[in-house]
C-alpha positions in Angstrom: 73.5 120.5 72.3 76.0 120.1 75.2 75.8 122.8 77.9 78.6 125.3 77.4 79.3 128.9 78.3 81.9 131.6 77.7 84.2 133.7 79.7 85.1 136.7 77.5 87.9 139.1 78.0 87.0 142.6 76.8 89.8 144.9 75.7 91.3 143.3 72.6 88.4 140.8 72.2 85.2 142.9 72.2 86.7 146.4 71.7 90.0 148.2 71.4 89.9 151.4 73.4 86.6 153.0 72.4 86.2 151.1 69.1 84.1 148.0 68.8 85.9 145.1 67.1 84.1 144.1 63.9 81.8 141.1 64.4 81.8 141.2 68.2 78.2 142.4 68.5 77.0 139.7 66.1 78.9 137.0 68.2 77.3 138.2 71.5 73.9 138.4 69.8 74.3 134.8 68.7 75.1 133.7 72.2 72.0 135.5 73.5 69.7 134.0 70.8 70.9 130.5 71.7 70.7 131.2 75.4 74.4 130.3 75.9 75.6 131.9 79.2 78.6 134.2 79.2 80.4 136.7 81.4 82.7 139.6 80.4 85.9 139.3 82.4 88.3 142.2 83.1 91.5 142.7 85.0 90.6 146.4 85.3 89.6 147.2 88.9 88.9 150.9 88.3 85.3 150.7 87.1 82.3 149.2 88.7 80.2 146.5 87.0 77.6 149.2 86.2 80.3 151.4 84.5 81.6 148.5 82.4 78.1 147.5 81.3 77.4 151.2 80.4 80.5 151.3 78.2 79.5 148.1 76.4 76.0 149.4 75.7 77.5 152.6 74.3 79.5 150.5 71.9 76.4 148.6 70.8 76.7 145.5 73.0 73.6 144.6 75.0 74.9 144.2 78.6 73.8 144.6 82.2 75.7 144.5 85.5 75.2 140.7 85.9 77.0 140.1 82.6 80.3 141.6 84.0 82.9 140.0 86.4 85.8 142.1 87.4 89.1 141.4 89.3 87.9 143.8 91.9 84.8 141.6 92.5 87.0 138.5 92.7 89.3 140.2 95.1 86.6 141.4 97.4 84.8 138.1 97.5 88.1 136.3 98.2 88.9 138.6 101.1 85.4 138.4 102.5 85.8 134.6 102.6 89.3 134.8 104.2 88.5 137.5 106.8 84.8 138.4 107.0 84.0 142.0 107.8 87.7 142.9 107.6 89.4 146.2 107.0 91.6 147.3 104.1 93.8 150.2 103.0 93.1 150.6 99.2 95.5 151.9 96.6 93.0 152.1 93.7 89.8 153.6 92.5 86.0 153.5 92.8 85.5 150.0 91.3 87.7 148.4 93.9 86.4 150.4 96.8 82.8 149.7 95.8 83.4 146.0 95.5 85.0 145.8 99.0 82.1 147.8 100.5 79.6 145.5 98.9 81.3 142.5 100.5 81.3 143.9 104.0 84.7 145.6 104.1 85.6 148.8 105.8 88.2 151.1 104.2 90.7 152.6 106.7 94.1 154.2 106.8 95.6 152.4 109.7 95.6 149.1 111.6 94.1 147.2 108.7 93.9 143.5 107.8 95.0 144.1 104.2 96.7 146.5 101.8 94.8 146.0 98.6 96.4 147.4 95.4 94.6 148.0 92.1 95.4 150.3 89.2 94.4 153.8 88.4 95.5 157.4 87.6 94.8 159.0 90.9 97.4 157.3 93.2 100.4 159.2 94.5 103.7 158.3 96.2 102.3 159.1 99.6 99.7 156.3 99.2 102.5 153.8 98.2 104.5 154.9 101.2 101.5 154.3 103.6 101.0 150.9 102.0 104.6 150.0 102.7 104.3 151.1 106.4 101.1 149.1 106.9 102.6 146.0 105.4 105.6 146.4 107.6 103.2 146.6 110.6 101.6 143.3 109.6 98.9 144.0 107.0 98.8 141.3 104.2 99.5 142.5 100.7 96.9 141.8 98.0 97.0 142.7 94.3 93.8 142.7 92.1 96.1 141.5 89.3 99.7 141.5 88.3 99.5 143.1 84.9 102.5 145.4 84.6 100.9 147.7 82.0 97.5 149.0 81.1 96.7 149.8 77.4 95.3 153.3 76.7 94.6 155.1 73.4 97.9 157.0 73.9 100.0 154.0 74.7 100.7 152.0 77.8 100.7 153.2 81.4 101.9 151.4 84.6 99.4 148.7 85.7 98.7 147.1 89.1 101.7 144.8 88.9 104.1 147.7 88.4 102.5 149.6 91.4 102.5 146.6 93.8 106.1 145.7 92.9 107.2 148.9 94.7 105.7 147.7 97.9 107.0 144.2 97.4 110.5 145.4 96.9 110.4 147.8 99.9 108.9 145.2 102.3 110.4 142.0 100.9 106.8 140.6 100.9 105.1 139.0 97.9 101.6 140.1 97.0 98.8 137.5 96.5 97.1 138.2 93.2 93.4 137.3 92.7 92.8 138.5 89.0 93.5 136.6 85.8 95.4 134.2 85.5 94.7 133.3 89.1 92.5 130.2 89.5 90.6 132.2 92.2 89.1 134.5 89.6 88.8 131.8 86.9 86.8 129.4 89.1 84.7 132.1 90.7 83.5 133.3 87.2 82.7 129.7 86.1 80.7 129.1 89.3 78.8 132.3 88.7 77.6 130.9 85.4 76.8 127.5 87.0 79.1 125.6 84.6 81.4 122.6 85.1 85.0 122.8 84.1 84.5 120.9 80.8 81.6 123.2 79.9 83.7 126.4 80.1 85.4 128.3 77.2 87.8 131.2 77.9 88.3 133.7 75.1 91.1 136.2 75.3 93.8 138.1 73.5 96.6 137.7 76.0 98.6 134.5 76.4 99.9 135.1 79.9 96.6 136.1 81.5 93.6 134.8 79.6 95.0 131.6 78.0 97.2 130.7 81.0 94.4 131.3 83.4 92.1 129.0 81.3 94.8 126.3 80.9 95.5 126.2 84.6 92.0 125.2 85.4 91.4 123.0 82.3 89.0 125.2 80.5 89.0 125.2 76.7 90.7 128.3 75.4 90.4 130.5 72.4 93.1 133.1 71.5 92.0 135.9 69.3 94.6 138.0 67.4 92.6 141.2 67.6 94.4 142.5 70.6 97.7 141.9 72.5 99.1 138.7 71.1 100.5 138.1 67.6 100.6 134.8 65.9 104.4 134.9 65.9 104.5 135.4 69.7 102.5 132.3 70.5 105.5 130.0 70.2 107.3 131.6 73.1 104.9 130.0 75.6 105.0 126.5 76.9 101.2 126.2 76.7 98.8 126.5 73.8 95.3 127.7 73.2 92.8 125.1 71.8 91.8 127.5 69.0 93.4 130.6 67.4 91.2 133.0 65.5 91.7 136.5 64.0 88.7 137.8 66.0 85.8 136.6 68.1 83.5 136.6 65.1 85.7 133.9 63.5 85.1 131.3 66.2 83.4 128.5 64.3 80.1 127.3 65.6 81.2 123.7 65.4 83.8 124.4 68.1 81.2 124.9 70.7 77.9 123.6 69.3 76.7 120.0 68.6 76.8 116.7 70.4 80.6 116.6 70.5 83.1 119.4 70.6 85.6 119.5 67.8 88.9 118.0 69.1 90.5 117.0 65.9 94.2 117.1 65.0 95.7 120.5 64.1 93.9 122.1 61.2 93.8 125.4 59.5 90.8 126.8 57.7 91.1 130.4 56.6 91.9 132.5 59.6 91.0 129.8 62.2 93.5 127.3 63.5 92.7 124.5 65.9 95.6 123.3 68.0 95.9 119.8 69.3 97.3 120.5 72.8 
């Protein structure tokens, strides 16, 4: 069997809110039995890896911290490489602050190297105002991701992209985003698994983050229809996933097992559709 591994989005792929998507547990168990490496990827910077792994275990998915890769981690590692032992003003929550601390960063309220924006429920307008002033004074503007909304059980709420857009508009500066679909996060996750580009499969439910991110770095991509994207909405995009399935449990083994990966012309078998890109 060729060496392969998976990058797996979570909300809409593994679970919806606090409900496990049917078949997700069996799929993950199958990867573990075959010793196929994988990482859970998330653009949510609020929670630490430990918190995310705890939620997965509560839903019945065997997981530990090392199985999780967040946009907060990607952001912190990127900044540590750009400006080692730097300083940041953070508009976000514990997951982002924790990741920055673990990568040698000091959190401060003035004279900082970066203003780093994540998402969360605890921010207020005073924090945004301070961020604007710091950027005006020369701090560089970083976003953990540019998702404009976050899904909740009660509907959507403003995401990191919506929050950072206020600072962008007020300062006429453009934030640099590290989370999906940024190649920064996509490559960092692949390297953590020790995979080559042609060995990596990205599975997600969102065309403009998961699938775009995978396509930009030439990973094979699987779109599942158990979350954000509908089949009718796929045609609006200029790029395509390699495979479309109703859910992660429907990914056929022949797509990733065997001596040669399946790369045939477009075919449809039940709820699975392979696309010749």
